[in-house]
KOLDO-887424 format. One line per 5 residues: number of its first residue (from 1); their letters; for each residue y, z, x of C-alpha. Coordinates in Angstrom, 3 decimals. Each point is the difference from the previous one (the first is absolute). Layout:
BEGIN
NUM = A = Y,Z,X; ...
END
This chain:
BEGIN
1 = XXXXX = -7.614,27.895,2.027; 2.986,0.820,-2.177; 0.135,-1.572,-3.441; 1.179,-3.560,-0.445; 2.963,1.213,-2.060
6 = XXXXX = 1.147,2.369,2.741; -0.297,-2.733,2.611; 1.701,-2.511,-2.313; 2.997,2.265,-0.540; 0.290,0.567,3.740
11 = XXXXX = -0.191,-3.747,0.626; 2.712,-0.653,-2.575; 2.178,2.557,1.790; -0.323,-2.216,3.091; 1.091,-3.000,-2.066
16 = XXXXX = 3.014,1.820,-1.447; 1.100,1.319,3.386; -0.226,-3.481,1.512; 2.147,-1.472,-2.778; 2.525,2.840,0.214
21 = XXXXX = 0.254,-0.804,3.718; 0.700,-3.635,-0.991; -3.017,-1.331,1.898; -1.120,-2.049,-3.020; 1.840,-0.733,-3.268
26 = XXXXX = -2.627,1.095,-2.510; -3.684,0.438,-0.671; -2.743,0.596,-2.517; -2.979,2.097,1.054; -3.181,-0.032,-2.074
31 = XXXXX = -3.126,1.964,0.812; -3.255,0.332,-1.849; -3.741,-0.009,0.121; -2.808,-1.593,-1.977; 0.835,2.194,-2.998
36 = XXXXX = 3.612,-1.192,-0.271; 3.570,0.412,1.238; 0.955,3.282,1.629; 3.686,-0.632,0.805; 2.363,-2.884,-0.705
41 = XXXXX = 3.609,0.669,0.976; 3.025,-2.090,0.927; 3.005,0.930,2.106; 3.033,-1.782,1.387; 1.281,-3.458,-0.718
46 = XXXXX = -1.476,-3.336,-0.998; 3.235,-1.628,1.149; 2.970,1.080,2.115; 2.065,-3.192,0.062; 2.123,-1.089,-1.827
51 = XXXXX = -0.428,3.272,-1.905; -2.438,2.876,0.029; -2.827,-0.207,-2.518; -2.689,2.728,-0.149; -3.677,-0.716,0.470
56 = XXXXX = -2.463,0.979,-2.759; -3.768,0.316,-0.137; -0.129,-3.281,-1.934; 2.150,-1.948,2.472; -1.634,-3.221,1.177
61 = XXXXX = -0.258,-0.467,3.763; -0.616,-3.175,1.938; -3.242,1.278,1.531; -0.089,-2.611,2.794; -3.352,0.074,1.831
66 = XXXXX = -1.585,2.245,-2.621; -0.104,-3.359,-1.801; -2.949,-0.844,2.240; -2.057,2.730,-1.672; 1.286,-0.344,-3.558
71 = XXXXX = 0.292,-3.810,-0.050; -2.917,-1.936,1.545; -2.259,2.813,1.251; -1.585,1.025,-3.347; -0.783,-3.617,-0.875
76 = XXXXX = -1.398,-0.714,3.451; -2.274,3.045,-0.345; -1.230,-1.310,-3.348; -0.765,-3.410,1.491; -1.967,1.694,2.777
81 = XXXXX = -1.915,2.295,-2.346; -0.864,-2.900,-2.305; -1.388,-2.050,2.882; 2.469,-2.847,-0.571; 0.890,0.325,3.650
86 = XXXXX = -0.949,2.188,2.964; 1.792,1.648,2.878; -1.269,-2.906,2.114; 1.520,-2.682,-2.262; 2.644,-1.926,1.911
91 = XXXXX = 3.508,-0.999,-0.931; -0.971,-3.658,0.289; -2.925,0.443,-2.396; 2.042,1.952,-2.549; 3.056,-2.267,-0.010
96 = XXXXX = -1.579,-3.477,0.066; 2.444,-2.870,0.032; 2.861,2.017,1.428; 1.399,-0.987,3.401; -1.128,2.791,2.359
101 = XXXXX = 0.107,0.233,3.779; -3.487,-0.495,1.432; -0.178,3.474,1.563; 1.746,1.777,-2.867; -2.560,-1.533,-2.377
106 = XXXXX = -2.736,1.984,1.810; 1.546,3.338,-0.948; -2.277,1.927,-2.361; 0.806,2.294,-2.895; -0.942,2.878,2.309
111 = XXXXX = 2.504,-1.169,2.614; 2.743,-0.271,-2.612; -0.685,3.413,-1.567; -0.075,1.759,3.380; 2.873,-1.949,1.625
116 = XXXXX = -2.304,-1.283,2.726; 0.603,-3.737,-0.619; 2.535,-0.196,2.829; 2.658,-1.449,-2.293; 3.763,0.073,0.524
121 = XXXXX = 1.320,3.389,-1.172; 3.003,-1.504,-1.819; 1.055,-3.601,-0.453; 2.484,-1.737,-2.274; -1.255,-2.791,-2.213
126 = XXXXX = 1.072,-3.648,-0.202; -0.068,-2.470,-2.872; 1.586,-0.622,-3.382; -2.767,1.369,-2.260; -1.996,3.219,0.062
131 = XXXXX = -3.190,-1.892,0.887; 1.702,-1.802,2.886; 1.347,3.310,1.303; -3.424,1.650,-0.068; -1.490,-3.103,1.629
136 = XXXXX = 2.548,0.310,2.808; -1.510,3.407,0.779; -3.593,-1.231,-0.323; 0.767,-2.688,2.582; 1.011,2.550,2.633
141 = XXXXX = -2.567,0.608,2.757; -0.985,3.595,0.768; 1.780,1.796,2.827; -3.141,1.908,1.059; -3.728,-0.808,-0.205
146 = XXXXX = -1.865,1.090,-3.115; -1.270,3.549,-0.072; 1.269,1.064,3.400; 2.809,2.334,-1.064; 1.822,1.445,-2.972
151 = XXXXX = 3.297,-1.825,-0.521; 1.644,0.976,-3.271; 1.015,-3.203,-1.758; 1.577,-0.666,-3.367; -1.650,-3.426,0.157
156 = XXXXX = -3.426,1.630,-0.419; 0.843,1.252,-3.477; 2.034,-3.047,-0.944; -3.213,-1.951,0.604; -2.112,2.559,-1.902
161 = XXXXX = 2.362,-0.406,-2.946; -0.510,-3.755,0.134; -3.774,0.474,0.210; 0.008,2.245,-3.072; 2.092,-2.476,-1.983
166 = XXXXX = -2.191,-2.946,1.019; -3.276,1.777,-0.764; 1.223,1.329,-3.352; 1.715,-3.233,-1.013; 3.269,1.682,-0.903
171 = XXXXX = 3.195,1.032,1.790; -0.021,3.186,2.055; 2.405,1.743,-2.360; -2.398,-0.584,-2.913; -2.967,1.338,1.984
176 = XXXXX = 1.961,3.091,0.958; 1.458,0.537,-3.472; -3.466,-0.065,-1.553; -1.113,2.800,2.320; 3.176,2.017,-0.602
181 = XXXXX = -0.584,-0.260,-3.739; -3.519,1.376,0.417; 1.307,2.819,2.175; 2.716,0.959,-2.474; 2.705,-0.932,2.509
186 = XXXXX = 2.572,-1.067,-2.569; 2.984,0.121,2.359; -1.349,-2.071,2.881; 1.231,-3.558,0.457; 0.671,-3.001,2.135
191 = XXXXX = 3.525,-1.245,-0.864; 0.630,2.912,-2.379; 2.179,-0.128,-3.129; 3.586,0.708,0.944; 0.705,2.531,-2.752
196 = XXXXX = -1.873,2.744,1.881; 1.200,2.626,2.468; -0.447,-0.893,3.693; 0.469,1.620,3.367; 2.346,-2.164,2.063
201 = XXXXX = -0.981,-1.354,3.410; 2.247,-1.407,2.695; 3.256,-1.883,0.036; -0.823,-3.351,1.551; 2.239,-1.462,2.721
206 = XXXXX = 3.055,-1.633,-1.536; -0.458,1.811,-3.335; 1.858,2.983,-1.433; -2.540,1.189,-2.582; -3.543,1.197,0.692
211 = XXXXX = -3.164,-1.755,-1.112; -1.128,1.737,-3.187; -2.741,-1.169,-2.348; -0.993,-2.995,2.111; -2.340,-0.081,2.970
216 = XXXXX = 1.266,1.267,3.344; -2.557,-1.762,2.217; 1.291,-3.370,1.191; -3.363,-1.753,0.076; -0.910,1.167,-3.469
221 = XXXXX = 3.422,-1.173,-1.170; -0.736,-3.422,1.515; -3.229,-0.049,-2.049; 1.767,0.720,-3.287; -0.465,3.762,0.147
226 = XXXXX = -3.780,-0.262,-0.397; -2.069,0.439,3.141; -3.036,1.917,1.136; 1.914,2.042,2.554; 3.165,1.035,-1.903
231 = XXXXX = 1.856,-0.428,-3.271; -1.499,2.660,-2.264; 2.263,2.518,-1.759; -1.485,3.208,-1.348; 0.626,3.626,-0.875
236 = XXXXX = -1.513,3.142,1.479; -1.753,0.676,-3.301; -1.682,-3.429,-0.064; -1.080,0.358,3.619; -1.381,3.401,-0.909
241 = XXXXX = -2.171,-1.617,-2.676; -1.211,-2.482,2.605; -0.888,2.734,2.506; -1.586,2.278,-2.567; -2.592,-2.610,-0.940
246 = XXXXX = -0.948,-1.128,3.492; 0.374,3.157,2.116; -3.617,1.098,-0.575; -2.056,-3.200,0.350; -2.950,1.144,-2.104
251 = XXXXX = 2.298,0.839,-2.931; 2.070,-3.189,-0.191; -0.002,-1.833,-3.315; 1.794,-3.024,1.450; -1.656,-0.987,3.257
256 = XXXXX = -3.507,-0.092,1.439; -0.997,3.347,1.485; -1.798,-1.357,3.072; 2.844,-2.375,0.840; 2.529,2.805,-0.322
261 = XXXXX = -2.003,2.056,2.493; -0.080,-2.973,2.378; 3.734,-0.493,-0.516; 0.742,3.543,1.168; -2.215,-0.240,3.098
266 = XXXXX = 1.634,-0.552,3.384; -0.957,-3.528,1.058; 1.982,-0.370,3.242; -0.461,3.201,2.017; -1.477,-2.097,2.816
271 = XXXXX = 3.333,-1.838,0.214; 2.042,3.159,0.444; 1.460,0.069,-3.521; -1.178,1.434,-3.290; 0.011,-2.778,-2.580
276 = XXXXX = -2.212,-0.006,-3.068; -0.363,-2.859,-2.492; 3.676,-0.179,-0.916; 0.716,3.685,0.634; 0.905,2.077,3.064
281 = XXXXX = -2.329,2.860,0.934; 2.320,2.918,0.735; -2.778,2.547,0.454; -3.728,-0.547,0.257; -2.131,2.742,-1.498
286 = XXXXX = -3.499,0.491,-1.319; -0.238,-0.796,-3.703; 3.044,-2.267,-0.238; 2.977,-0.920,2.160; 3.702,0.573,-0.582
291 = XXXXX = 1.404,-3.491,-0.483; 3.296,-1.532,-0.989; 2.720,-2.516,0.752; 3.748,-0.257,0.439; 2.663,-2.445,-1.170
296 = XXXXX = 3.051,-1.149,1.992; 2.468,0.967,-2.748; -1.072,3.648,0.307; -3.094,0.295,-2.174; -3.401,1.531,0.784
301 = XXXXX = -3.334,1.181,-1.386; -2.560,2.426,1.438; -3.367,0.827,-1.585; -2.707,2.458,1.022; -3.087,-1.820,-1.222
306 = XXXXX = -2.109,3.140,0.468; 2.081,2.599,-1.850; 1.559,-2.446,-2.469; 3.574,1.062,0.828; 2.743,-2.573,0.492
311 = XXXXX = 3.702,-0.236,0.684; 2.552,-2.719,-0.720; 3.419,0.077,1.667; 2.444,-2.666,-1.145; 3.356,-0.223,1.767
316 = XXXXX = 2.683,-2.650,0.369; 0.501,0.628,3.709; 1.344,-3.565,0.554; 3.000,0.672,-2.272; 2.660,-0.898,0.895
321 = XXXXX = -1.403,-1.222,3.343; -3.427,-0.378,1.603; 1.434,1.636,3.148; -1.436,3.352,-1.058; -2.786,1.484,2.118
326 = XXXXX = 0.003,3.432,-1.653; -2.924,-0.454,-2.348; -2.899,0.117,2.476; 0.340,3.702,0.846; 0.788,0.867,-3.637
331 = XXXXX = -3.109,-1.798,-1.228; -2.154,1.673,2.657; 1.310,3.424,-0.987; -0.453,-0.607,-3.731; -3.604,-1.153,0.341
336 = XXXXX = -0.682,2.695,2.575; 1.090,2.692,-2.450; -2.163,-1.636,-2.679; -2.993,0.028,2.345; -0.226,-3.768,-0.145
END
């Protein structure tokens, strides 16, 4: 196999060509392995409207569903490794006193992590307080029986975020911030300070300026910008620190080695999809799978947990509108060139 640097440069050429062809506004590509960063380059624009503003390697992106992995997932893994709960623990047991639909209450941590709880994929909240809005989701019955199919649902990780907060006795943002501090992720936030540099997302209906520096996801916005499924802002460099520590399970200083291995194992192949504990299995291979995740705003991570190589592609593909289907083929080509 060619060197990671050679592949990284070729992958960045794909990114630059795609931006020159106006398929996406801008991007940051970071690659590395367990020894450190190989390439971190930015190209294009963080914002096009109302004026063009270039993207930089330190630009903060709304990472959308990558929040699932950087927000609640590390804390959930620590609760599992400490024995404070198990994969068989149910939502009803872990959130006592909350109003929960009888069938939804039977969903286990395993079901939530693998998106096999049969929950609504997306649903707006109702209520005047954050707790009431979360409770409105907890009261929804499943749309499919437990464990019978993979149905990707933001509700799964909203509930995992609530579980983490309840078990730790502190708000989700404090749980997540404590982990980010340990990981050296100094530019990762819920509800980030507004004096930083952001990649813009979309112009909402009826508005003239794009969302920039506040959460793009509507359900996370309804929950005050702090939710288990979306709301985290981060940089490629911080996400690189995250990947570097966890990409080789036996070498992580942050999370339990055995639970990392379990997290990267395909748990749903019998259901026709390749879901791990929070992650997607993109390629199964002896010695460690290639896993990752994507975010609606245009963000993604891939990690080869055998070789220790990883790639992070952050784009603002929803700027100025979410009606942009160009990223899928670009992302596939970039990670294909990287061998991820």
